[in-house]
C-alpha positions in Angstrom: 143.2 -273.1 147.1 144.4 -271.8 150.5 148.0 -270.6 151.0 150.2 -270.4 154.0 151.0 -267.0 155.4 153.5 -266.4 158.2 152.5 -263.5 160.4 155.1 -262.3 162.9 153.8 -260.3 165.9 155.2 -258.6 168.9 153.5 -258.6 172.3 153.9 -255.8 174.8 153.5 -256.4 178.5 153.4 -254.0 181.4 155.5 -255.6 184.2 155.9 -254.3 187.7 158.9 -255.3 189.9 159.4 -254.6 193.6 163.2 -253.9 193.9 165.2 -253.3 197.1 168.0 -250.9 196.3 169.8 -247.9 197.7 168.6 -245.6 194.9 166.1 -245.4 192.1 168.9 -245.7 189.5 170.2 -248.9 191.2 166.7 -250.3 191.1 166.4 -249.5 187.4 169.8 -251.0 186.6 168.7 -254.3 188.3 165.7 -254.5 186.0 166.9 -253.3 182.6 168.8 -256.4 181.5 166.0 -258.9 182.5 165.7 -260.5 179.0 169.3 -261.7 178.9 170.0 -262.0 182.6 171.1 -265.2 184.3 169.7 -264.1 187.7 166.0 -264.1 187.6 164.2 -261.0 188.9 160.7 -262.0 190.0 157.9 -259.9 188.6 155.2 -258.6 191.0 152.5 -258.3 188.2 152.3 -258.6 184.5 149.5 -257.5 182.1 149.4 -257.8 178.4 149.1 -254.3 176.8 148.6 -255.5 173.3 149.9 -257.3 170.2 151.0 -255.8 166.9 151.9 -257.2 163.5 155.6 -257.0 162.8 155.5 -258.6 159.3 153.7 -261.1 157.1 154.5 -263.0 154.0 153.3 -265.9 151.9 155.4 -269.0 152.1 155.4 -272.4 150.5 155.0 -275.5 152.6 158.7 -276.2 152.1 159.6 -272.8 153.4 157.2 -273.2 156.3 158.8 -276.5 157.3 162.3 -274.9 157.1 161.4 -272.0 159.3 159.5 -274.3 161.7 162.7 -276.3 162.2 164.9 -273.2 162.6 162.5 -271.6 165.1 161.8 -274.9 167.0 165.0 -276.9 167.2 163.5 -279.0 170.0 160.7 -280.0 167.7 162.5 -280.6 164.4 162.3 -284.3 164.8 158.5 -284.1 164.7 156.9 -285.7 161.6 155.9 -283.4 158.8 152.2 -284.2 159.5 152.7 -283.0 163.1 154.4 -279.8 162.0 151.6 -279.0 159.5 149.0 -279.4 162.3 150.4 -276.3 163.9 149.1 -274.2 161.0 145.9 -272.3 162.0 143.2 -273.2 159.6 
């Protein structure tokens, strides 16, 4: 019988920005907080460098559904059947 495994990965991208600034330090400071910044800095290019495995573990269907709801609050009203269709088989 098949089991459910949750495999968490991270993805690394090479991103290039064109920044107008008075110095290289100022340009770097404008880019560094991009993940949590309200003002959007537009990227010039983006290329995926690779994906790596962060962790993996076996989970029960109940645990999968709990994590699904935690990770996808906008989808937690989906039916159980719809949530189970997301599992790669």
